[in-house]
N, C-alpha and C positions, 0 to 999 in steps of 0.2 A: 293382627299379622300384617294387614294393610299398612297401619300406621308405622310399624317397624320398617317395612319396605321403604316407605318414603323417607324415613329418617336416614337409612343407608344410601338412598340414591341422593338426598340432598347432600350428605357429607362427602360423597364421591364427586359430586358437581364441584363442591368448594375447593377440594383438592385439585381437581383438573384446572379450575380457573387461576388458582394459586400458581401452579405449575407453568401456566401459559403467560405468566406475567412478564417474562422476557428479560431484556438486558438490565434495566435498571428500575427506576420509578417512571411513572406515567410522563410523557412528555407535556409540559404546560402548554396552554392554548397560545402563548405569546410564541412558540416556535423555539423557545430556549430550552436546554437542560440545566439541571442544577449544577452547581460548580462540583468539579470533580474532587474526590476525597485526597486527603493528604498523603495517604498510604500510596506507595509507589505500585505500578502495575506489576502483577506476577509475571515473570519471565517466561518465554515459551509458548509456542503457538497453542497448546492444548490448555492453557490457562486463561483464554479469552473470556470463557463465561464466567470464571470467578472474579477476573478483573472488572467485568461489566457490572457485576452485581454490587461492586463497591464505589459505584459511580454517584450515588444519591447524596451522601453527606456533604454538607458545605465546607469548602476549603477557607472560607472567609476568616474563620477563627484562628487559622494558623498565621505565622508571621509573613508579613508582605514587604516586598523590596521596593524602595522609593525609586521613583523615575528621576530622570536628570532634572526635571521641573519641580521635584519635591512632592508630586503626587504620589499616587499609589498605582503599581503597574498591575493590570488585570488583562489575562489573555483568554481569549475564547477561540476554539477550534471549531471549524465547519468541515464536516465529513460527508462523502457521497454514499457510505454504506454503513454497516452495523459493526461495531466494535467486536462483536461476537464471530467475525467471519475468520479468526485466526490467521489474518492476512493484512492486506493494506490498511484497512482502517484501525485494526488492533494495534499495528506498530505506530500509527499516528497517536493512539490513545496511550501507547507505553512512552512516548516522547512528551506528551502532555504531562503525565504523571512524573516524569523525571524533572521536568521544568519546574514544577511545583516543589518536588523534594529538594532540589539542589539549589534553586534560586529564591524560593519561598514566595513566589508570586501567586496571586489568586487565579484559578483557571477553571474554565468551563468548557463544554463542548455541545454540539448538537449532530446527531446521527442521521443518516438517511435524508440528506438534503440534495434534492435535485438541482440542476443549475438554474432552471427557471424560479425556484424558491430561494436561491442564496443570497440575493440582495435583501429580501424581506427579512431573512433569518439574521443577516449581519446587522441591518438597522436596529433589529430588536436588542442584539447585545450592545450596540453603541449606545442606545437609549438607557440601558442599564448600566452604564459606566464603563465598559471595557474599552480599555486603551489600545490594545493591540488585537486585531482580528487576523486569524491564520486560516487560510483556505487550503486544506489538505486534499488536493486533487488538481490535475491539470486542466479539468475542465471548467475551472472557475476563473481562468485568467481575465476573460473579457468582463466578468463581474467585478475583479479588483481594479481594472482600468478604468470602470465607469464609477466606482464608489470613491476611490482613493481622492480625486480632486474634490468631491463633495464634503470630505471629512478630513481637513487638512491637520487637525490635532490627533487623529488618529493614525497609528502605523499599521500597515498591511503587510502579511506575508502571504506570498503566493509560490506555488510550485510549477515549474515549467519543464521544457525539454532542454533548456540551456539560457544563454544570455539573451536579454530582451532589450529592444531599443526603445527609448523616449518614455520611459515609466515615470510616473508621478514621483515627486520628490520625498514621498512618505511611503513607499513600497520597498520591501525586500524581496528578492527573488531567489528561491532555492532551485537550482538548476540540476535536475535529476538526468545524469548521464546514464540512464539505464542501458542504453545500447552498447556501452563499453564492457559491462558485465555479461550481456547477452553474446557477445562475440565469443567469449569462452564457453558458453553453453553450446553455440553453434560449432565450435570446435570438438566439444564433447560428442555432439550428436554425429558429427562427420567420421569421427574415430569409432565409434560405437555401433554405427548402423551396420547390419548385415544384408539388408535389402537395398541399400543405397537410395532410401527415401525417407526424408525427414518432414515432419509436418509441424506446424505452428498454429495453436488455437489462441485467438485474440478475442478481447471484447469490443472496444469501440476504437474507432480510428484517431487516437491522440497522436501528435506528433512524436512523443516518446517511443511509441510502439511501432510506428512506421519506421523510426531510425533502427529500432531493434531488429525488425525483419531484415533490413539491409546489412546490418552488422552480422547477422547469423548467416545470411546468404555469402557474405565475404569470407567468414570463418570456413564455411563448408567448402567453398572454391579451393581455398588455399590449402586446407587439410585433407581433402577427398574430392578431386575434380569429378569423379564418376558420380557422386551422390547429387540429387535433386531437391529442392526445397519447395514444398506447398504451404499455402496458409490460408487460414479462415477467420474472418471476422464475424461474430456471433451476434453483434450489436449491443451487447450487456455484459459487463464484467462479473456480473453476480447472478447469472441465470444457468444453473447447472444442467438443465434439460437441454438447453441449446448447446452448450459445450459439450455435452456427452453425445449429441447428435452429430456435432462436427468431428469429434475425436472417432466415432465409430466410422464415419464416412471415410475419414483418412486411413484407418486401419484396414478397411475393406478395399482400399486402393493400393495397399501394399507398404503403407508407412509403417516403420518398426520402431521409430524415435520421435516423441511428441514434446515439443517445448511449449509449455503452458504459459500465456501471458494473460491470465483472467484471475479474479478474486475468489468469490464463493463458487464460481464456475469450475474451479479446480476439482471440486468434488465430484462434478459429472464426468470430467476427463478421467479421473481415477476409477470410477465404477466401469467406464468404457474398456479400460484395459486389464483390469483385475483378470488374472487367470490366462492372459495372452502373452506371447513373448514379444512384448512392446515396452521399451523403456520411456520413462517421462522425466521432465524436469519441472520444478515450480520456482517462484521468487517471493519475496518479502519474508516468508517464515519457512522453516525447515519441516517438511511434511513426510518425512521418511517413515515414520510410523503408521501412516495412513495407507502405505502400499510398499512394504519393504522388498517385495519381489521385483517391484517395477521401477522404483524410484532410483534415478542416477544421481542427481544432485539438485541443490536449491541455490538460487542466487539470494542472498541474505542482505536485507536492508536495516539500518539502524538509525531511524529519523531522528533519535535523540542528539547525535552528534552535531548535525547541521542546524537543528532548531536551537540547541544550546549556544552555538557560535552566533546565530543570528540574534537571540534574545538578548545575549550579554551585550552585543554592540547596541542594540536599542536602549538597553538601560543605561548605557554610557552616553546616551545622545546622539548616537548616530541614526538618523531615520531611514536611510535606504542604502542599498548595497546588494551584492551577488556572492552566494555561497553556493559552491559547486559540490554535489554529491555523487561520488564516483568511486571505482574500485579504490580501496585504500582510505576513504573519508565517507564512512556510513554504509559501505558496500562491501560484502565478502563472499566467499564461496563455502558452501557446506563441505563435510567430508563426501567424497565420491563413492558410490556403491555399485554393484552388478556389472563393473567393467573389469578389465584386467589391470593389474598395478601399474603397468607400463602406461596404459591410457590414463589412468588416473592421475600419475605423476607428471604426464605431459600437459594435461589439461590445468593442473595446478600452477605449473610452471608458465603457461600461456597466461593464466590470470594475473600472476604476479608481475609478468612483464607489462600487461596492459596498465596495472596499477602504477608501475614506476615509469610508464609512458615510454618503455622501450618499443612497445608494440603500439603504434598510433592507430586508432580506429576512427575513420571520418564519420561525421554525421551527416546521413543522407534522408531527406525528408520526402522524397518522392516515392510513391508506392512503385515497387519493381513489377515489369510486365511478365 
């Protein structure tokens, strides 16, 4: 009887270990991930786990695209979080898979890279022969500025809040004008709030997000001067506990509309508002199914568009440049829920006017008082 019990326990333990295996294959000690599979990522936020599971097979056996110098283009992407977040890192993974599928280049990625480790991971990829290093995150700008002059034969892609001055001649900059999209979410909050109190829950103080706060405040002032805006930085894009605590504090203070500017932290905000008369918005991916009674809209981002434009230029021999990601180019607005049809129509019209530049949203990088 005892022997049978031990067999059962050992079997259960093996199953649990297998289930906890996580995103893909174990990360090699050198800090690199295996090349991503040739199969494109499954679309949709809920498919993050299945997309991650496909990451281990090598894409090296697939067709590759020659560079302008006759070599082989190999692109590695460095990400701050996990591709299972159904959010920012997942859409980066989708862009990487799309690059492999449409351009045939060899691709790889490394998840969960802190800024302090980014240079080491990048050097590992370069030593392995990757000729294009993409940093998926605004927190890596300093790393790119330091590394690029040291590796003139490697092309770097960075993401920032907008145009940057005096970049090395082998750096492409994707300017993420998130704030323009957040202007529309601010207008939605201004028109939907009943308490006239709108909250913003953010992770880290990147320039992109500071500009987003100011754009939201501008939209609120223009569409509902009686409403006020409060914001909270929790210090981490991927901490659901801190994000939930921030959201709960805002709700307790009378906020009935929360604009989320966090990644995995979104799960904490969603839990904080469930069952309460509070509307929320997200970005990167559509999370309506996670909170259908509370979700008002999502600011959707498709990094495949700007990355494809940049990489095509690199393959054509152009080593540096600027690609703007904004409403109409890699950024769209989801269907709007839980508000009146008039409000939904007005906000969609505002977004389209921002995309066409009929509405000009200034980029303000100082924190409001």
